[in-house]
mmCIF file of the C-alpha atoms, coordinates in Angstrom:
data_MODEL
# 
_entry.id   MODEL 
# 
loop_
_atom_site.group_PDB 
_atom_site.id 
_atom_site.type_symbol 
_atom_site.label_atom_id 
_atom_site.label_alt_id 
_atom_site.label_comp_id 
_atom_site.label_asym_id 
_atom_site.label_entity_id 
_atom_site.label_seq_id 
_atom_site.pdbx_PDB_ins_code 
_atom_site.Cartn_x 
_atom_site.Cartn_y 
_atom_site.Cartn_z 
_atom_site.occupancy 
_atom_site.B_iso_or_equiv 
_atom_site.pdbx_formal_charge 
_atom_site.auth_seq_id 
_atom_site.auth_comp_id 
_atom_site.auth_asym_id 
_atom_site.auth_atom_id 
_atom_site.pdbx_PDB_model_num 
ATOM 1   C CA . UNK A 1 1   ? -0.129  0.011  -0.013  1.00 0.00 ? 1   UNK A CA 1 
ATOM 2   C CA . UNK A 1 2   ? 3.006   2.359  0.473   1.00 0.00 ? 2   UNK A CA 1 
ATOM 3   C CA . UNK A 1 3   ? 3.523   2.460  -3.244  1.00 0.00 ? 3   UNK A CA 1 
ATOM 4   C CA . UNK A 1 4   ? -0.165  3.483  -3.597  1.00 0.00 ? 4   UNK A CA 1 
ATOM 5   C CA . UNK A 1 5   ? 0.268   6.409  -1.182  1.00 0.00 ? 5   UNK A CA 1 
ATOM 6   C CA . UNK A 1 6   ? 3.551   7.384  -2.786  1.00 0.00 ? 6   UNK A CA 1 
ATOM 7   C CA . UNK A 1 7   ? 1.760   7.833  -6.243  1.00 0.00 ? 7   UNK A CA 1 
ATOM 8   C CA . UNK A 1 8   ? -0.994  9.887  -4.521  1.00 0.00 ? 8   UNK A CA 1 
ATOM 9   C CA . UNK A 1 9   ? 1.453   12.241 -3.183  1.00 0.00 ? 9   UNK A CA 1 
ATOM 10  C CA . UNK A 1 10  ? 3.228   12.616 -6.459  1.00 0.00 ? 10  UNK A CA 1 
ATOM 11  C CA . UNK A 1 11  ? -0.213  13.329 -8.039  1.00 0.00 ? 11  UNK A CA 1 
ATOM 12  C CA . UNK A 1 12  ? -0.561  16.172 -5.544  1.00 0.00 ? 12  UNK A CA 1 
ATOM 13  C CA . UNK A 1 13  ? 2.831   17.480 -6.219  1.00 0.00 ? 13  UNK A CA 1 
ATOM 14  C CA . UNK A 1 14  ? 2.346   17.316 -10.073 1.00 0.00 ? 14  UNK A CA 1 
ATOM 15  C CA . UNK A 1 15  ? -1.102  19.211 -9.666  1.00 0.00 ? 15  UNK A CA 1 
ATOM 16  C CA . UNK A 1 16  ? -3.201  16.381 -11.069 1.00 0.00 ? 16  UNK A CA 1 
ATOM 17  C CA . UNK A 1 17  ? -5.256  16.212 -7.758  1.00 0.00 ? 17  UNK A CA 1 
ATOM 18  C CA . UNK A 1 18  ? -5.753  18.889 -5.116  1.00 0.00 ? 18  UNK A CA 1 
ATOM 19  C CA . UNK A 1 19  ? -6.246  18.063 -1.542  1.00 0.00 ? 19  UNK A CA 1 
ATOM 20  C CA . UNK A 1 20  ? -7.170  14.389 -0.930  1.00 0.00 ? 20  UNK A CA 1 
ATOM 21  C CA . UNK A 1 21  ? -7.985  12.231 2.077   1.00 0.00 ? 21  UNK A CA 1 
ATOM 22  C CA . UNK A 1 22  ? -8.295  8.562  2.573   1.00 0.00 ? 22  UNK A CA 1 
ATOM 23  C CA . UNK A 1 23  ? -11.716 7.548  3.684   1.00 0.00 ? 23  UNK A CA 1 
ATOM 24  C CA . UNK A 1 24  ? -13.645 4.370  3.828   1.00 0.00 ? 24  UNK A CA 1 
ATOM 25  C CA . UNK A 1 25  ? -12.521 1.106  5.355   1.00 0.00 ? 25  UNK A CA 1 
ATOM 26  C CA . UNK A 1 26  ? -8.880  1.851  4.772   1.00 0.00 ? 26  UNK A CA 1 
ATOM 27  C CA . UNK A 1 27  ? -9.195  5.356  6.464   1.00 0.00 ? 27  UNK A CA 1 
ATOM 28  C CA . UNK A 1 28  ? -10.825 3.427  9.413   1.00 0.00 ? 28  UNK A CA 1 
ATOM 29  C CA . UNK A 1 29  ? -8.014  1.100  9.829   1.00 0.00 ? 29  UNK A CA 1 
ATOM 30  C CA . UNK A 1 30  ? -5.829  4.097  10.820  1.00 0.00 ? 30  UNK A CA 1 
ATOM 31  C CA . UNK A 1 31  ? -8.057  4.176  14.048  1.00 0.00 ? 31  UNK A CA 1 
ATOM 32  C CA . UNK A 1 32  ? -9.463  0.660  14.213  1.00 0.00 ? 32  UNK A CA 1 
ATOM 33  C CA . UNK A 1 33  ? -8.311  -2.904 13.953  1.00 0.00 ? 33  UNK A CA 1 
ATOM 34  C CA . UNK A 1 34  ? -7.726  -3.866 10.159  1.00 0.00 ? 34  UNK A CA 1 
ATOM 35  C CA . UNK A 1 35  ? -10.492 -5.499 8.380   1.00 0.00 ? 35  UNK A CA 1 
ATOM 36  C CA . UNK A 1 36  ? -11.243 -6.874 4.960   1.00 0.00 ? 36  UNK A CA 1 
ATOM 37  C CA . UNK A 1 37  ? -11.764 -4.320 2.104   1.00 0.00 ? 37  UNK A CA 1 
ATOM 38  C CA . UNK A 1 38  ? -11.376 -4.578 -1.498  1.00 0.00 ? 38  UNK A CA 1 
ATOM 39  C CA . UNK A 1 39  ? -10.313 -0.924 -2.520  1.00 0.00 ? 39  UNK A CA 1 
ATOM 40  C CA . UNK A 1 40  ? -8.853  2.326  -1.254  1.00 0.00 ? 40  UNK A CA 1 
ATOM 41  C CA . UNK A 1 41  ? -11.367 5.246  -1.214  1.00 0.00 ? 41  UNK A CA 1 
ATOM 42  C CA . UNK A 1 42  ? -9.506  8.613  -2.078  1.00 0.00 ? 42  UNK A CA 1 
ATOM 43  C CA . UNK A 1 43  ? -11.661 11.541 -1.563  1.00 0.00 ? 43  UNK A CA 1 
ATOM 44  C CA . UNK A 1 44  ? -10.333 14.546 -3.592  1.00 0.00 ? 44  UNK A CA 1 
ATOM 45  C CA . UNK A 1 45  ? -10.887 18.222 -3.848  1.00 0.00 ? 45  UNK A CA 1 
ATOM 46  C CA . UNK A 1 46  ? -10.330 20.052 -7.178  1.00 0.00 ? 46  UNK A CA 1 
ATOM 47  C CA . UNK A 1 47  ? -9.733  23.243 -5.778  1.00 0.00 ? 47  UNK A CA 1 
ATOM 48  C CA . UNK A 1 48  ? -11.779 26.382 -6.060  1.00 0.00 ? 48  UNK A CA 1 
ATOM 49  C CA . UNK A 1 49  ? -12.228 26.020 -9.890  1.00 0.00 ? 49  UNK A CA 1 
ATOM 50  C CA . UNK A 1 50  ? -13.270 22.243 -10.579 1.00 0.00 ? 50  UNK A CA 1 
ATOM 51  C CA . UNK A 1 51  ? -12.315 21.354 -14.306 1.00 0.00 ? 51  UNK A CA 1 
ATOM 52  C CA . UNK A 1 52  ? -15.946 21.759 -15.463 1.00 0.00 ? 52  UNK A CA 1 
ATOM 53  C CA . UNK A 1 53  ? -19.572 21.694 -14.179 1.00 0.00 ? 53  UNK A CA 1 
ATOM 54  C CA . UNK A 1 54  ? -19.540 18.151 -14.880 1.00 0.00 ? 54  UNK A CA 1 
ATOM 55  C CA . UNK A 1 55  ? -16.756 16.493 -12.749 1.00 0.00 ? 55  UNK A CA 1 
ATOM 56  C CA . UNK A 1 56  ? -14.056 14.744 -15.104 1.00 0.00 ? 56  UNK A CA 1 
ATOM 57  C CA . UNK A 1 57  ? -11.488 12.291 -13.873 1.00 0.00 ? 57  UNK A CA 1 
ATOM 58  C CA . UNK A 1 58  ? -9.893  12.052 -17.186 1.00 0.00 ? 58  UNK A CA 1 
ATOM 59  C CA . UNK A 1 59  ? -6.721  13.948 -16.114 1.00 0.00 ? 59  UNK A CA 1 
ATOM 60  C CA . UNK A 1 60  ? -6.395  11.366 -13.276 1.00 0.00 ? 60  UNK A CA 1 
ATOM 61  C CA . UNK A 1 61  ? -6.765  8.414  -15.734 1.00 0.00 ? 61  UNK A CA 1 
ATOM 62  C CA . UNK A 1 62  ? -4.448  10.039 -18.304 1.00 0.00 ? 62  UNK A CA 1 
ATOM 63  C CA . UNK A 1 63  ? -1.720  10.600 -15.607 1.00 0.00 ? 63  UNK A CA 1 
ATOM 64  C CA . UNK A 1 64  ? -1.950  7.056  -14.109 1.00 0.00 ? 64  UNK A CA 1 
ATOM 65  C CA . UNK A 1 65  ? -2.225  5.166  -17.418 1.00 0.00 ? 65  UNK A CA 1 
ATOM 66  C CA . UNK A 1 66  ? 0.723   7.067  -18.917 1.00 0.00 ? 66  UNK A CA 1 
ATOM 67  C CA . UNK A 1 67  ? 2.756   5.779  -15.956 1.00 0.00 ? 67  UNK A CA 1 
ATOM 68  C CA . UNK A 1 68  ? 1.771   2.166  -16.321 1.00 0.00 ? 68  UNK A CA 1 
ATOM 69  C CA . UNK A 1 69  ? -1.038  1.793  -13.908 1.00 0.00 ? 69  UNK A CA 1 
ATOM 70  C CA . UNK A 1 70  ? -4.108  -0.031 -15.136 1.00 0.00 ? 70  UNK A CA 1 
ATOM 71  C CA . UNK A 1 71  ? -7.881  0.091  -15.044 1.00 0.00 ? 71  UNK A CA 1 
ATOM 72  C CA . UNK A 1 72  ? -9.952  -2.683 -13.704 1.00 0.00 ? 72  UNK A CA 1 
ATOM 73  C CA . UNK A 1 73  ? -13.600 -2.095 -13.825 1.00 0.00 ? 73  UNK A CA 1 
ATOM 74  C CA . UNK A 1 74  ? -14.380 1.146  -11.649 1.00 0.00 ? 74  UNK A CA 1 
ATOM 75  C CA . UNK A 1 75  ? -10.919 1.070  -10.111 1.00 0.00 ? 75  UNK A CA 1 
ATOM 76  C CA . UNK A 1 76  ? -7.534  2.386  -11.047 1.00 0.00 ? 76  UNK A CA 1 
ATOM 77  C CA . UNK A 1 77  ? -4.775  -0.153 -10.013 1.00 0.00 ? 77  UNK A CA 1 
ATOM 78  C CA . UNK A 1 78  ? -2.129  1.801  -8.275  1.00 0.00 ? 78  UNK A CA 1 
ATOM 79  C CA . UNK A 1 79  ? 0.626   -0.200 -6.384  1.00 0.00 ? 79  UNK A CA 1 
ATOM 80  C CA . UNK A 1 80  ? -1.387  -3.384 -6.584  1.00 0.00 ? 80  UNK A CA 1 
ATOM 81  C CA . UNK A 1 81  ? -4.523  -1.766 -4.898  1.00 0.00 ? 81  UNK A CA 1 
ATOM 82  C CA . UNK A 1 82  ? -7.741  -0.944 -6.557  1.00 0.00 ? 82  UNK A CA 1 
ATOM 83  C CA . UNK A 1 83  ? -8.218  2.815  -5.872  1.00 0.00 ? 83  UNK A CA 1 
ATOM 84  C CA . UNK A 1 84  ? -11.517 4.767  -6.314  1.00 0.00 ? 84  UNK A CA 1 
ATOM 85  C CA . UNK A 1 85  ? -11.119 8.576  -6.722  1.00 0.00 ? 85  UNK A CA 1 
ATOM 86  C CA . UNK A 1 86  ? -14.349 10.002 -5.282  1.00 0.00 ? 86  UNK A CA 1 
ATOM 87  C CA . UNK A 1 87  ? -15.252 13.744 -5.184  1.00 0.00 ? 87  UNK A CA 1 
ATOM 88  C CA . UNK A 1 88  ? -17.131 14.794 -1.898  1.00 0.00 ? 88  UNK A CA 1 
ATOM 89  C CA . UNK A 1 89  ? -20.897 14.631 -2.398  1.00 0.00 ? 89  UNK A CA 1 
ATOM 90  C CA . UNK A 1 90  ? -21.528 17.515 -0.035  1.00 0.00 ? 90  UNK A CA 1 
ATOM 91  C CA . UNK A 1 91  ? -20.241 19.722 2.664   1.00 0.00 ? 91  UNK A CA 1 
ATOM 92  C CA . UNK A 1 92  ? -19.646 16.900 5.192   1.00 0.00 ? 92  UNK A CA 1 
ATOM 93  C CA . UNK A 1 93  ? -17.167 15.255 2.826   1.00 0.00 ? 93  UNK A CA 1 
ATOM 94  C CA . UNK A 1 94  ? -15.694 18.513 1.874   1.00 0.00 ? 94  UNK A CA 1 
ATOM 95  C CA . UNK A 1 95  ? -14.946 19.199 5.554   1.00 0.00 ? 95  UNK A CA 1 
ATOM 96  C CA . UNK A 1 96  ? -13.735 15.649 6.119   1.00 0.00 ? 96  UNK A CA 1 
ATOM 97  C CA . UNK A 1 97  ? -11.208 16.241 3.411   1.00 0.00 ? 97  UNK A CA 1 
ATOM 98  C CA . UNK A 1 98  ? -9.978  19.736 4.443   1.00 0.00 ? 98  UNK A CA 1 
ATOM 99  C CA . UNK A 1 99  ? -9.636  18.698 7.995   1.00 0.00 ? 99  UNK A CA 1 
ATOM 100 C CA . UNK A 1 100 ? -7.964  15.415 7.400   1.00 0.00 ? 100 UNK A CA 1 
ATOM 101 C CA . UNK A 1 101 ? -5.267  14.271 9.865   1.00 0.00 ? 101 UNK A CA 1 
ATOM 102 C CA . UNK A 1 102 ? -1.657  13.666 8.659   1.00 0.00 ? 102 UNK A CA 1 
ATOM 103 C CA . UNK A 1 103 ? -0.321  10.164 9.151   1.00 0.00 ? 103 UNK A CA 1 
ATOM 104 C CA . UNK A 1 104 ? 2.811   8.256  8.282   1.00 0.00 ? 104 UNK A CA 1 
ATOM 105 C CA . UNK A 1 105 ? 2.854   4.934  6.491   1.00 0.00 ? 105 UNK A CA 1 
ATOM 106 C CA . UNK A 1 106 ? 6.436   4.214  6.860   1.00 0.00 ? 106 UNK A CA 1 
ATOM 107 C CA . UNK A 1 107 ? 8.183   7.391  5.824   1.00 0.00 ? 107 UNK A CA 1 
ATOM 108 C CA . UNK A 1 108 ? 5.218   8.348  3.588   1.00 0.00 ? 108 UNK A CA 1 
ATOM 109 C CA . UNK A 1 109 ? 2.863   11.240 4.812   1.00 0.00 ? 109 UNK A CA 1 
ATOM 110 C CA . UNK A 1 110 ? -0.822  10.704 3.891   1.00 0.00 ? 110 UNK A CA 1 
ATOM 111 C CA . UNK A 1 111 ? -3.916  12.399 4.743   1.00 0.00 ? 111 UNK A CA 1 
ATOM 112 C CA . UNK A 1 112 ? -6.715  10.489 6.464   1.00 0.00 ? 112 UNK A CA 1 
ATOM 113 C CA . UNK A 1 113 ? -10.196 11.704 7.354   1.00 0.00 ? 113 UNK A CA 1 
ATOM 114 C CA . UNK A 1 114 ? -10.747 11.818 11.061  1.00 0.00 ? 114 UNK A CA 1 
ATOM 115 C CA . UNK A 1 115 ? -12.487 9.206  13.038  1.00 0.00 ? 115 UNK A CA 1 
ATOM 116 C CA . UNK A 1 116 ? -15.300 11.597 13.895  1.00 0.00 ? 116 UNK A CA 1 
ATOM 117 C CA . UNK A 1 117 ? -15.771 12.367 10.244  1.00 0.00 ? 117 UNK A CA 1 
ATOM 118 C CA . UNK A 1 118 ? -15.555 8.926  9.177   1.00 0.00 ? 118 UNK A CA 1 
ATOM 119 C CA . UNK A 1 119 ? -18.255 8.058  11.890  1.00 0.00 ? 119 UNK A CA 1 
ATOM 120 C CA . UNK A 1 120 ? -20.527 10.927 10.476  1.00 0.00 ? 120 UNK A CA 1 
ATOM 121 C CA . UNK A 1 121 ? -20.059 9.815  6.870   1.00 0.00 ? 121 UNK A CA 1 
ATOM 122 C CA . UNK A 1 122 ? -20.913 6.360  7.794   1.00 0.00 ? 122 UNK A CA 1 
ATOM 123 C CA . UNK A 1 123 ? -24.047 7.472  9.596   1.00 0.00 ? 123 UNK A CA 1 
ATOM 124 C CA . UNK A 1 124 ? -25.090 9.552  6.839   1.00 0.00 ? 124 UNK A CA 1 
ATOM 125 C CA . UNK A 1 125 ? -24.485 6.677  4.298   1.00 0.00 ? 125 UNK A CA 1 
ATOM 126 C CA . UNK A 1 126 ? -26.441 4.283  6.521   1.00 0.00 ? 126 UNK A CA 1 
ATOM 127 C CA . UNK A 1 127 ? -25.607 0.799  5.181   1.00 0.00 ? 127 UNK A CA 1 
ATOM 128 C CA . UNK A 1 128 ? -25.376 -2.130 7.375   1.00 0.00 ? 128 UNK A CA 1 
ATOM 129 C CA . UNK A 1 129 ? -21.501 -2.193 7.083   1.00 0.00 ? 129 UNK A CA 1 
ATOM 130 C CA . UNK A 1 130 ? -21.416 1.451  7.942   1.00 0.00 ? 130 UNK A CA 1 
ATOM 131 C CA . UNK A 1 131 ? -23.419 0.792  11.094  1.00 0.00 ? 131 UNK A CA 1 
ATOM 132 C CA . UNK A 1 132 ? -20.874 -1.955 11.886  1.00 0.00 ? 132 UNK A CA 1 
ATOM 133 C CA . UNK A 1 133 ? -18.070 0.518  11.517  1.00 0.00 ? 133 UNK A CA 1 
ATOM 134 C CA . UNK A 1 134 ? -19.747 3.159  13.789  1.00 0.00 ? 134 UNK A CA 1 
ATOM 135 C CA . UNK A 1 135 ? -20.071 0.424  16.435  1.00 0.00 ? 135 UNK A CA 1 
ATOM 136 C CA . UNK A 1 136 ? -16.471 -0.275 16.125  1.00 0.00 ? 136 UNK A CA 1 
ATOM 137 C CA . UNK A 1 137 ? -15.630 3.391  16.426  1.00 0.00 ? 137 UNK A CA 1 
ATOM 138 C CA . UNK A 1 138 ? -17.880 3.973  19.516  1.00 0.00 ? 138 UNK A CA 1 
ATOM 139 C CA . UNK A 1 139 ? -16.498 0.815  21.193  1.00 0.00 ? 139 UNK A CA 1 
ATOM 140 C CA . UNK A 1 140 ? -12.842 1.657  20.675  1.00 0.00 ? 140 UNK A CA 1 
ATOM 141 C CA . UNK A 1 141 ? -13.125 4.803  22.704  1.00 0.00 ? 141 UNK A CA 1 
ATOM 142 C CA . UNK A 1 142 ? -11.201 6.627  20.080  1.00 0.00 ? 142 UNK A CA 1 
ATOM 143 C CA . UNK A 1 143 ? -13.938 9.161  19.211  1.00 0.00 ? 143 UNK A CA 1 
ATOM 144 C CA . UNK A 1 144 ? -13.861 12.771 20.727  1.00 0.00 ? 144 UNK A CA 1 
ATOM 145 C CA . UNK A 1 145 ? -17.517 13.061 21.644  1.00 0.00 ? 145 UNK A CA 1 
ATOM 146 C CA . UNK A 1 146 ? -17.621 16.803 21.707  1.00 0.00 ? 146 UNK A CA 1 
ATOM 147 C CA . UNK A 1 147 ? -15.912 17.046 18.221  1.00 0.00 ? 147 UNK A CA 1 
ATOM 148 C CA . UNK A 1 148 ? -18.313 14.337 16.880  1.00 0.00 ? 148 UNK A CA 1 
ATOM 149 C CA . UNK A 1 149 ? -21.341 16.157 18.410  1.00 0.00 ? 149 UNK A CA 1 
ATOM 150 C CA . UNK A 1 150 ? -20.288 19.446 16.563  1.00 0.00 ? 150 UNK A CA 1 
ATOM 151 C CA . UNK A 1 151 ? -19.825 17.659 13.249  1.00 0.00 ? 151 UNK A CA 1 
ATOM 152 C CA . UNK A 1 152 ? -23.311 15.875 13.603  1.00 0.00 ? 152 UNK A CA 1 
ATOM 153 C CA . UNK A 1 153 ? -24.989 19.247 14.740  1.00 0.00 ? 153 UNK A CA 1 
ATOM 154 C CA . UNK A 1 154 ? -23.292 21.212 11.833  1.00 0.00 ? 154 UNK A CA 1 
ATOM 155 C CA . UNK A 1 155 ? -24.445 18.682 9.297   1.00 0.00 ? 155 UNK A CA 1 
ATOM 156 C CA . UNK A 1 156 ? -27.923 17.802 10.461  1.00 0.00 ? 156 UNK A CA 1 
ATOM 157 C CA . UNK A 1 157 ? -27.190 14.372 11.679  1.00 0.00 ? 157 UNK A CA 1 
ATOM 158 C CA . UNK A 1 158 ? -28.410 14.377 15.329  1.00 0.00 ? 158 UNK A CA 1 
ATOM 159 C CA . UNK A 1 159 ? -31.604 12.739 14.519  1.00 0.00 ? 159 UNK A CA 1 
ATOM 160 C CA . UNK A 1 160 ? -29.848 9.909  12.665  1.00 0.00 ? 160 UNK A CA 1 
ATOM 161 C CA . UNK A 1 161 ? -27.559 9.549  15.488  1.00 0.00 ? 161 UNK A CA 1 
ATOM 162 C CA . UNK A 1 162 ? -30.383 9.539  17.925  1.00 0.00 ? 162 UNK A CA 1 
ATOM 163 C CA . UNK A 1 163 ? -32.106 6.777  16.048  1.00 0.00 ? 163 UNK A CA 1 
ATOM 164 C CA . UNK A 1 164 ? -28.850 4.862  15.597  1.00 0.00 ? 164 UNK A CA 1 
ATOM 165 C CA . UNK A 1 165 ? -28.208 5.002  19.346  1.00 0.00 ? 165 UNK A CA 1 
ATOM 166 C CA . UNK A 1 166 ? -31.705 3.895  20.238  1.00 0.00 ? 166 UNK A CA 1 
ATOM 167 C CA . UNK A 1 167 ? -31.250 0.863  17.972  1.00 0.00 ? 167 UNK A CA 1 
ATOM 168 C CA . UNK A 1 168 ? -27.654 0.005  18.577  1.00 0.00 ? 168 UNK A CA 1 
ATOM 169 C CA . UNK A 1 169 ? -26.180 1.627  21.809  1.00 0.00 ? 169 UNK A CA 1 
ATOM 170 C CA . UNK A 1 170 ? -26.828 1.699  25.300  1.00 0.00 ? 170 UNK A CA 1 
ATOM 171 C CA . UNK A 1 171 ? -28.289 4.954  26.499  1.00 0.00 ? 171 UNK A CA 1 
ATOM 172 C CA . UNK A 1 172 ? -25.135 6.096  28.233  1.00 0.00 ? 172 UNK A CA 1 
ATOM 173 C CA . UNK A 1 173 ? -23.081 5.725  25.107  1.00 0.00 ? 173 UNK A CA 1 
ATOM 174 C CA . UNK A 1 174 ? -25.002 8.418  23.240  1.00 0.00 ? 174 UNK A CA 1 
# 
């Protein structure tokens, strides 16, 4: 995976992508025990002026294909890992990318969404595997509850959090 992260940093340095953050299951493994996943989710910002009103990943594909990386279905294979480049779908993801934490993988610096943002995004997405991840985060004790509360409040997710809590958590864990 180090090779994948090295290429992401090269893409930033070469101006192919703007700010990025690792999210999804791989992002969660920076805070939780590792678990099985098929791909690396890379959330990207295109800066203040996106390439067009219709988002195009063409420059990313051109850059990577010209350097010997391949395409497999919806993924670009980088360093042996399937990678999905994802634009933010709303303000929550934009904030998560902008406020990503720096981590080192070996000597390679990368940006990873915070545990609180990953939790809020999982809550907003609402799939069964997302609920499982939220439970892992809450049980791990890693979450900063005041930071999470602020994120949930700012993005209108408090009702979803309360419903999730009633369904899955003990009252004292809310």
